[in-house]
N, CA, C and O atoms as a MOPAC input file, in Angstrom:
PM7 MOZYME 1SCF
protein

 N     -9.03700 1    -0.43800 1     8.74500 1
 C     -9.03300 1     0.55800 1     7.69000 1
 C     -9.26400 1    -0.16600 1     6.36400 1
 O     -8.65000 1    -1.19800 1     6.09300 1
 N    -10.15100 1     0.38400 1     5.55000 1
 C    -10.38600 1    -0.24200 1     4.25100 1
 C     -9.53100 1     0.44300 1     3.17700 1
 O     -8.83500 1     1.42100 1     3.45000 1
 N     -9.59800 1    -0.08600 1     1.96200 1
 C     -8.76100 1     0.42000 1     0.87900 1
 C     -9.05500 1     1.88200 1     0.56200 1
 O     -8.13300 1     2.65600 1     0.30700 1
 N    -10.31000 1     2.26200 1     0.57400 1
 C    -10.69300 1     3.64500 1     0.28200 1
 C    -10.09700 1     4.60200 1     1.31200 1
 O     -9.56500 1     5.65400 1     0.95600 1
 N    -10.18800 1     4.23700 1     2.57300 1
 C     -9.62800 1     5.07200 1     3.64100 1
 C     -8.11000 1     5.19100 1     3.51000 1
 O     -7.54500 1     6.26900 1     3.69600 1
 N     -7.46000 1     4.07600 1     3.18900 1
 C     -6.00800 1     4.10200 1     3.00500 1
 C     -5.63700 1     5.01900 1     1.84600 1
 O     -4.67300 1     5.77900 1     1.93500 1
 N     -6.39900 1     4.94900 1     0.76800 1
 C     -6.15000 1     5.81700 1    -0.38500 1
 C     -6.27900 1     7.28600 1     0.00400 1
 O     -5.44500 1     8.10800 1    -0.37500 1
 N     -7.31200 1     7.61200 1     0.75200 1
 C     -7.52900 1     8.99900 1     1.17700 1
 C     -6.40000 1     9.49300 1     2.08000 1
 O     -5.93800 1    10.62500 1     1.93200 1
 N     -5.96000 1     8.66000 1     3.00100 1
 C     -4.93200 1     9.07600 1     3.96000 1
 C     -3.54200 1     9.17600 1     3.34200 1
 O     -2.72100 1     9.97900 1     3.78400 1
 N     -3.27700 1     8.36100 1     2.32200 1
 C     -1.95000 1     8.36100 1     1.70400 1
 C     -1.86300 1     9.25200 1     0.47400 1
 O     -0.77100 1     9.65900 1     0.07600 1
 N     -3.01400 1     9.55900 1    -0.13400 1
 C     -3.00200 1    10.30800 1    -1.38600 1
 C     -2.71100 1     9.42300 1    -2.58400 1
 O     -2.46900 1     9.91800 1    -3.68500 1
 N     -2.73500 1     8.12000 1    -2.37000 1
 C     -2.52000 1     7.14900 1    -3.44300 1
 C     -3.88400 1     6.81700 1    -4.03700 1
 O     -4.86100 1     6.66100 1    -3.30400 1
 N     -3.95400 1     6.70800 1    -5.36600 1
 C     -5.23200 1     6.40900 1    -6.00900 1
 C     -5.80300 1     5.09000 1    -5.49400 1
 O     -5.07200 1     4.12800 1    -5.26000 1
 N     -7.11900 1     5.06500 1    -5.32400 1
 C     -7.80100 1     3.86600 1    -4.84000 1
 C     -7.56000 1     2.68700 1    -5.77500 1
 O     -7.43600 1     1.55000 1    -5.32100 1
 N     -7.49400 1     2.94900 1    -7.07400 1
 C     -7.25100 1     1.86400 1    -8.02900 1
 C     -5.86000 1     1.26200 1    -7.83400 1
 O     -5.67300 1     0.05900 1    -8.01500 1
 N     -4.89200 1     2.09000 1    -7.46800 1
 C     -3.53400 1     1.58800 1    -7.20400 1
 C     -3.50600 1     0.73900 1    -5.94100 1
 O     -2.85600 1    -0.30600 1    -5.90500 1
 N     -4.21000 1     1.18700 1    -4.90600 1
 C     -4.30000 1     0.41000 1    -3.66400 1
 C     -4.94400 1    -0.93900 1    -3.96000 1
 O     -4.48000 1    -1.97200 1    -3.47600 1
 N     -6.00800 1    -0.93100 1    -4.75100 1
 C     -6.70100 1    -2.17000 1    -5.10300 1
 C     -5.76900 1    -3.13500 1    -5.83400 1
 O     -5.74800 1    -4.32800 1    -5.53100 1
 N     -5.00600 1    -2.62700 1    -6.78600 1
 C     -4.06100 1    -3.47900 1    -7.52200 1
 C     -3.03500 1    -4.10200 1    -6.58300 1
 O     -2.70500 1    -5.28100 1    -6.71000 1
 N     -2.53200 1    -3.30800 1    -5.64200 1
 C     -1.55100 1    -3.83700 1    -4.69200 1
 C     -2.16700 1    -4.93000 1    -3.82500 1
 O     -1.54600 1    -5.96600 1    -3.58700 1
 N     -3.37700 1    -4.69800 1    -3.36000 1
 C     -4.04500 1    -5.66100 1    -2.47800 1
 C     -4.40200 1    -6.95700 1    -3.19400 1
 O     -4.51000 1    -8.01200 1    -2.56900 1
 N     -4.58300 1    -6.87100 1    -4.50200 1
 C     -4.97900 1    -8.03900 1    -5.28500 1
 C     -3.83100 1    -8.62800 1    -6.09800 1
 O     -4.05200 1    -9.39300 1    -7.03700 1
 N     -2.59900 1    -8.26400 1    -5.72800 1
 C     -1.39100 1    -8.77000 1    -6.39700 1
 C     -1.39300 1    -8.52300 1    -7.90000 1
 O     -0.91300 1    -9.35600 1    -8.66900 1
 N     -1.92700 1    -7.38600 1    -8.31900 1
 C     -1.97300 1    -7.03100 1    -9.74000 1
 C     -1.00700 1    -5.89900 1   -10.08300 1
 O     -0.83600 1    -5.56400 1   -11.25500 1
 N     -0.38000 1    -5.31200 1    -9.07700 1
 C      0.55100 1    -4.20100 1    -9.30800 1
 C      1.83500 1    -4.73500 1    -9.93500 1
 O      2.42600 1    -5.69900 1    -9.44900 1
 N      2.25200 1    -4.09700 1   -11.01200 1
 C      3.48200 1    -4.51400 1   -11.68000 1
 C      4.70900 1    -3.88800 1   -11.03000 1
 O      5.80300 1    -4.45100 1   -11.07800 1
 N      4.52200 1    -2.73000 1   -10.42900 1
 C      5.63100 1    -1.99200 1    -9.81400 1
 C      5.06200 1    -1.15100 1    -8.67400 1
 O      4.03000 1    -0.50000 1    -8.83300 1
 N      5.73100 1    -1.16600 1    -7.53700 1
 C      5.31200 1    -0.33500 1    -6.40600 1
 C      6.50600 1     0.52200 1    -6.00200 1
 O      7.49300 1     0.01000 1    -5.47400 1
 N      6.41400 1     1.82300 1    -6.25000 1
 C      7.52700 1     2.70900 1    -5.87800 1
 C      7.78800 1     2.68300 1    -4.37200 1
 O      6.85700 1     2.54300 1    -3.57800 1
 N      9.03500 1     2.81600 1    -3.99100 1
 C      9.40800 1     2.80100 1    -2.57600 1
 C      8.71700 1     3.92900 1    -1.81800 1
 O      8.41100 1     3.78300 1    -0.63400 1
 N      8.47000 1     5.04600 1    -2.48500 1
 C      7.76500 1     6.15900 1    -1.83600 1
 C      6.35200 1     5.74900 1    -1.42900 1
 O      5.85800 1     6.14800 1    -0.37400 1
 N      5.71400 1     4.95200 1    -2.27200 1
 C      4.36500 1     4.45500 1    -1.98600 1
 C      4.39600 1     3.52500 1    -0.78900 1
 O      3.54600 1     3.61500 1     0.09700 1
 N      5.36800 1     2.64000 1    -0.76100 1
 C      5.50900 1     1.71300 1     0.36200 1
 C      5.74800 1     2.49500 1     1.65200 1
 O      5.17200 1     2.17700 1     2.69300 1
 N      6.59200 1     3.50700 1     1.57900 1
 C      6.86700 1     4.34400 1     2.75600 1
 C      5.60500 1     5.02700 1     3.27200 1
 O      5.36900 1     5.06100 1     4.47900 1
 N      4.79300 1     5.57400 1     2.36500 1
 C      3.54900 1     6.24200 1     2.76500 1
 C      2.61200 1     5.27100 1     3.46500 1
 O      2.02900 1     5.59000 1     4.50000 1
 N      2.47300 1     4.08000 1     2.88800 1
 C      1.57400 1     3.07600 1     3.46800 1
 C      2.07000 1     2.66300 1     4.85200 1
 O      1.28000 1     2.56900 1     5.79200 1
 N      3.35800 1     2.42100 1     4.97900 1
 C      3.92200 1     2.03700 1     6.27800 1
 C      3.72800 1     3.13300 1     7.31600 1
 O      3.43900 1     2.85000 1     8.47900 1
 N      3.88700 1     4.37000 1     6.90200 1
 C      3.71200 1     5.48300 1     7.83300 1
 C      2.26900 1     5.54300 1     8.34200 1
 O      2.04300 1     5.68800 1     9.54300 1
 N      1.30800 1     5.43200 1     7.44600 1
 C     -0.10500 1     5.50400 1     7.83100 1
 C     -0.50300 1     4.30000 1     8.67800 1
 O     -1.24300 1     4.44200 1     9.65100 1
 N     -0.01700 1     3.11800 1     8.31400 1
 C     -0.38400 1     1.90000 1     9.04500 1
 C      0.49300 1     1.66700 1    10.27400 1
 O      0.25100 1     0.73900 1    11.04700 1
 N      1.50900 1     2.50800 1    10.45100 1
 C      2.44500 1     2.37100 1    11.56700 1
 C      3.00900 1     0.95000 1    11.62400 1
 O      2.91700 1     0.25500 1    12.63600 1
 N      3.59600 1     0.55300 1    10.49300 1
 C      4.15100 1    -0.79800 1    10.40500 1
 C      5.49200 1    -0.76200 1     9.68400 1
 O      5.90000 1     0.26400 1     9.14100 1
 N      6.15900 1    -1.89800 1     9.69300 1
 C      7.43500 1    -2.07200 1     9.01600 1
 C      7.18500 1    -2.67500 1     7.63800 1
 O      6.20000 1    -3.38600 1     7.44000 1
 N      8.05900 1    -2.39900 1     6.69900 1
 C      7.92900 1    -2.93500 1     5.34400 1
 C      7.77000 1    -4.45400 1     5.36200 1
 O      6.99800 1    -5.00500 1     4.57700 1
 N      8.48300 1    -5.12100 1     6.23400 1
 C      8.42700 1    -6.58900 1     6.29000 1
 C      7.03500 1    -7.10600 1     6.63500 1
 O      6.72200 1    -8.26400 1     6.35800 1
 N      6.20000 1    -6.26600 1     7.23300 1
 C      4.84100 1    -6.67500 1     7.57400 1
 C      3.89100 1    -6.58900 1     6.38000 1
 O      2.78800 1    -7.13400 1     6.43000 1
 N      4.30100 1    -5.91900 1     5.32200 1
 C      3.44100 1    -5.74900 1     4.15100 1
 C      3.59300 1    -6.85900 1     3.12400 1
 O      2.68000 1    -7.11400 1     2.33900 1
 N      4.73900 1    -7.51400 1     3.12700 1
 C      5.03700 1    -8.47300 1     2.07300 1
 C      5.27600 1    -9.86900 1     2.62500 1
 O      5.87000 1   -10.04600 1     3.68900 1
 N      4.80100 1   -10.85300 1     1.87700 1
 C      5.02700 1   -12.25200 1     2.24500 1
 C      6.24300 1   -12.76600 1     1.48200 1
 O      6.42400 1   -12.46000 1     0.30400 1
 N      7.04900 1   -13.52700 1     2.14700 1
 C      8.21800 1   -14.12900 1     1.50300 1
 C      7.74300 1   -15.32200 1     0.68000 1
 O      7.00500 1   -16.17600 1     1.17100 1
 N      8.17800 1   -15.36800 1    -0.57800 1
 C      7.77400 1   -16.49400 1    -1.43300 1
 C      8.97300 1   -17.24600 1    -1.94100 1
 O      8.82400 1   -18.22300 1    -2.67400 1

């Protein structure tokens, strides 16, 4: 799934998805994370790298 498809399926703006993918997002609401996890059928821990 590409960023555009994810945006369409979640209702999240494509520009917001792009910022998240490029580590430019300053804040990601938990609701957004939940939507992405639901569409991707994954756990939150799979979306983020531990630093």
